N, C-alpha and C positions, 0 to 999 in steps of 0.2 A: 524448346520450340514453344510449348505451351505459357512458360515463365516469360518469355520474350513478350508473346502475344498479349499478356497481361498487361505488362509494362508499357508497351506500346499504346495499348487501348488507353490506360490510365493517363498517360502524356497526351494523347490526342484529346481527351476530355478537358484536361486542365494543365497549363503549363506550369502551374504551381503543384504538380502531383508529389514532388517530393516533401511537401509539408505533411506531417504527421503528428497528431491527428489533423484532419483538414478543417481550417478554422471556419468560422461560421461566414464571415465576409472577407472575400479575397479579390483584390484587382492588381493584375501585374501589366508590366510592359514587355518590350524586347530588346532594351538597351542592355549593353554589357557594362558592368562596373566591378573592377578590381577592388580587392580589400588586402590590407597587411597590417604588420603589428604596430605601424605608426600611427594607427587611427586614434584622433583625440576623443576621449571618453569622459562625460562628466554625469554625475549623479545628484539631482537637485541642486544643480549650479556648482558643485565642487568637483575638482578633477577625480577622475577615479582610474587607477592605475591597473593595468592587466597584470596580474602576478600569477604566472604558471605555476601550477603545484600548491597554490594557497589552501593553507589548512585552517580553519577556524579555530578560536581557543575552545578548549573543553568546558564543558559545564551546561546549565540550564539556563545562563542568561544569555538568551539569543537578542540580537539586535537587527534592525533593518540592515545596518551597513555590512555586518559579515555576511548575512544571507545573501545581499546582492553581489559582494566582492566574491563569494564563492560561486554563485551562478555565473557570473562574467568570467571567471577563471575557467570553469567548466565549457561555456559555450565557445570561447575562442580557442580553447584547446581542441575542441571537436572541428573546428575550421582548420586551424594551423597544424596540429599533429596528428590528427585522425582523419584528415580530409579523404574525401572519397571522389576517385575519377570515375565518371559515369558512364563507362565503357559499356555496361549491359543495357542501357537506357536508349542505345543508338545501334543503327545497322553497322556492321563492319565496313570499314572505309567511308564512312559518311563525312568525316572531317570536322565533326561537331563542335571542336573547341575554338574559342575566339583566336584569331590572328594577331590581333592588336597587342602592343606591350603596355603594361600599366604606366600611366602618366597622372599628373595631377588632376588633368580634366576628367579622366574616366575612372577615378578612384573614390572608394568611400572615405571621406575626409573625417567624418564626426559621428558619434552616436551619443545623442543626448537623451539621458534616462530621467524621467520625471516620475516620481511617486506622489500621488496627490493626497493620501490620508496616511494618518500615524498608524504603524501596526499596534494592535492590542494584544495582549497575552493569548487571547483565542486565535489569533493569526498563526501562532506556532503548534497549538494543540485545539484544533477547533472541533466543535461539534459540527454536524453536517449542515452546511448552508451558512455557517457563521463567518466565513472567509471570502472575500470577495477575489478571485483568480483570475479576472478579466484584464485584458489590456489591449492596447492598439499599437500597431507598429507601422511606420512609414519609412521609406527609402526614397528620396527624390532623385530626379534624373541627373541633379548636379552632385550626387554623393553625400547628401546629409540625411542621416539615419536618427530615428527617434523612436522610443518606446515610453509610453504613458501607461501607468496602472495605478489602482488604488492601494494596492499591497505589495510588499516585497515579493510576496509569492507571485502574484500576477507578474511583476518585473520578470522574475524567474522564468515563468511560462513564456514570456516575449523574447527573452534572450534565447530560450531553446528554439523557438521559431526563427530567429534570426540567424542562429548557426546553420540552420537547414536551407537557408537560401543559397548557400554558396558550396561551389564544387572545387576541387583541387584540380590544377592544370597538370596535364602528364609530364610537363617538363619537371615538376617537383618545386618549382619556386614562385608560383602564383596560384591565388585563389580568386573566383570570380562567381558573379550571378549573371545570368542573362536574361533577368526578369525585371528591370528597373524601368519605371518606377513601381513600387510596392507599395500597397496600402492594405493592412490587414485590420480587421477588428474581430476579436475572438472572445470567447467566454465558455465554459464548460456547460455541458448539457445535465449532466448529474452532478451533485455535490460530493457524493461518495463514489470513487473509481478505484477499484481495489482488486486485490489478488490474495487468495487464500494459500498459503505456504505451509505445509505439514513438515514440520521439523522434530516431530516425536517419532513417528514411523521411519521417516528418513531423515538422519543426522547430516546436517550440513554445515561446513566449517563457517565462521563469521565472515570471511571473505566472500564466500559464495552468496551469502545474504545481502552483503553490502552491494555486490554486483547487481543483485536482482533489484535492489533499491535504485541503483543507477539507471537500470532499464525502465523501471517505473517512472522516474522522473523525466526521462528523455521522452516517454509517450505521454506525458502530462497526467500520469495516474497518480494518486494521492493517498492511497492507503495499501499497507503490507499487514495483513492479517495471518499472524503466526499461530497455528495449532500446535501449541507448545508441549503439550502433554497428552498421553494415552497409555493404554495398558500395555503397549509394545514397549515402550521406554518413558521414562521421566528425566530428560536432560537438563531440566532447570534446577539449578542450585538454589537451596532455600536454607540460609544459614540457621534458621530456627529450627529447622526440619532437616537437618542434614543426611539423614538416611535415605531420603527420598531419591536424591541423585546418586548417592554412594552406592546403593543397592537396586536401583531400577533404571539408570541409564545403561546403553548397550554395553558400555566399557569405561574403565577408567578414561578420563579426559575427552569423553564424547559428552560434555557437558557445556552449559553456558553459565558462566558466574555472573555475579551482580554488576561487577565492572564491564563485563562483556555486553550486558544487556544495556547498561546506561550508555555505552559507547554506540551500539546499534541504534539506540533511540535517537541520539544526538546526530549522528550520521543522516538518520531520515529526516529530521526536522530541517537540516541545512539543504534538504533537496526537495522540501515540499511534500514528504511522504510520512503521514502518521504510523506508527508502528503499533499495532493492536495486539495484545496478548490474548490468547484464549487457553484457560485450563478448563478441560472438557469435564463436565459432571453433571448428574450422579453417574451416569453410565460412563463407559470409557475410563474406567478408573480402577485401577488395581494394585494396590501398595502392600500387599501381605508381607513381602520380604523385608519392609521397611517398618511399618506400624501395623501389625496384625490386629484383627478385630475391628477395624473401621470399614472395610470392604467385604463384599460376598462375590461369590461365583467367580473369583480369580482363577483363570485358566481352566474352568470347568468345561467338560464335555459331556455330550455332544454341543459344541459351542453354537449350533443353529437355534437350541433353544433357550440361550441365554445373552446371545449378543449377535451384532452383525457380521463381524471379523473377530476371530481369535486373535490373542488370548482374550476370554472375557473378564469382567470385573465391573462393579459398581459399588458406590458408596452405600451404607447402610441408611434407610430412612427413619425419621423419628428419633434419632439417636443423640443424647447430649454429647457423648464422647466425639461424634462427626462434626457437631456444631463447633465444640472446643478446638478441634484440629483446624477446621476453617478458618476460625478466628486468628489463630497463630499463623496460618499460612497467609492470610490476608494482611494481617497487620505486619508482617515481614515484607511481603511483595509489594503491595499496593501503593505505600508511600514511596516507593523507589520508581513506579510507573507515572505517578501523577504529575510531575513536573513537564512529562512529555507528551502524554495521551490525555484523550478527554474520554476515553472509552476502556472498557475491560469487558471481555467477552468470558461468560460462565457455561457456554457449552450448552448441553441439553438435548443432544440428538440420541436417537435409537436407544433410549432407555427402555429395558425389558422387565416386564413386571413379574416375569419368572425368576428372576433373581432374589426376589424376596421370599419365595418359598426356600431358599436356602439360609435365611436369616432366622436364627431360633427365637428372636424376640417377635417375629410377625408370622412367619410360616404361612404366607397366603399370597397368591397372585391376584386377588380380588381388586379391580380397579377402583371400585368405590371406597375400598379400605386404604389403597394406597394413594388416591388423589389428594386426600387432604394433607398426607405426610410429605408428598411431594411439593404441594402449595408451600407448606411451612419450610422446607428446605430451600425454595426459591426465594421467598420473602427474606430469610434469614441472610441468604447470600447477598441478595441485591441490596439489602438495607446496609450490609458492611461496604459493599462497594460504594454506594452513595455516601456514606460517612467518611470514606477516604478521597472523596471529591471526584469520583469518576461516574460516568453513567453506564448502565449494565446493558450488555448485549447478550441474546439468548438465540439459540437455534427454534426453528419454528415447532417442532413437534411438541415442545411444552405447552404450547397454546392450542395447536391444530389437534392433537392426538390425547393430551392429558387435560385440556381444559382449564389451565392454570391462568390465574389472573396477574397480570403484570402492571407495573406503573407506566404512565403516560411518557415517561422518560425513556423507557426500555427500548431499545430498537432489536426488532426481530428478523433475524436472517432466515430467508428461505431458499430451500434448495431442492424441493420435491415436486416443481412443477408450476406453471403460470397459474393454474386455478387455485392453487394454494395462495399465491400471491395476491390475487384478487379477492380471496375471502378475508385475508389478514388486512388488506388496505382498507377494505369495506368497513371493517371493524374499527378503524381508525388508528391502526399500529403504524408506527414508522417501520419501513420494510427495506431490507437489503436484498436484492435480486442475486442468488448466486447458485445458478442452475446447474444440477449435476450432469446436463448434458455437454458441458465445456470439459475443461482438462482435469478429470477425476478418474483414478485408479486405471491409468494407461490408456482411457478412451479419449479420442480427438474429435470432438464435434463442435457445432457452433454453440458458441455461450459466452457470458461474461458476467462479472459481478459489478452491480452498480445500485443505486439507491433512488427511491422515489420519495 
């Protein structure tokens, strides 16, 4: 009853309520137009054929053509194969479906796609704000549809909206919109619209992660942040450091190989979703079964003294062997990420000073002693990230709690409340808002990840 009331209220406010996210500027009419697979489609003046099941070529050589071809295949598949009969949006027995039959005069006859600017490399792996995802979409009363955008990703967003205009007829053989003519102008409010997905504490098969990317793309979100490693498990295979996954994954086979990671990145690029990997450090890091002597407090109890969630563990600070380990890790991993992503996340949340009490070389929890060592750790990690052609990301505690200095290129991710966001922004940092009041540790509260 409540769900129907919400839906009815939404439809009363806007006849285009099926569009999500709601575009900035929408104008619709009330004429019915049908659509079928005979629609004539062009992209920058050349014919573009609907190819159901289209799979783009593998590799990192992305082109505007393959991006748009794939977006077209998915959008029309959503209409013709996954069509939605909107029973629940109407009262029972209301006879909401069009009674007319599809004819040439009441059919969407053409879709003209125009991309007005050339894609750059940054189109496919953008820093926040580098990519223009705006588009305009028009459907005339006589069935001429058009999408205009500056980038192939803008075209993709327009095609997603185009697919949302149409419902499936309950007869099963027709698809229609009741909103012609349609005029839409849309652009994202935030350049970074993402989701954090923890695949270290909770292992997910690659098909599950791809399905998540599909959902993000359908909602016009553009980042999937993978929290890839933690003390619970290390599922990421690093050929130069094979014992990490061999001895710290939950089980044999519950890992992500370099080929799987590359495939996941390519899948995301073709859907306008940048996949950003995070290796959390120096906290949330315990690798004693693989490479002993580099971390401390692994699985130490009582855990409340050494970490936020068990098992505990953190890398040793001021340790040359740790820096050598990080060099090996980054030199293996980051060149495999840089063809697909603009960022790499170095973690930095919930580091506990008490861990260094267990480090025989330090034997202290004195913040004034540890802060310079932590700054050295961050500088080393971030300089290595930059050398590999990526921009560093870090959790807010490094700045707000440990007073670390980070470069202007570093993006700070905040999860501890709006007052912290304000403080970071006023200090001149680039900030991603990832409120812990959203979907975290089983809680369901209002929140989202976005960037200012």
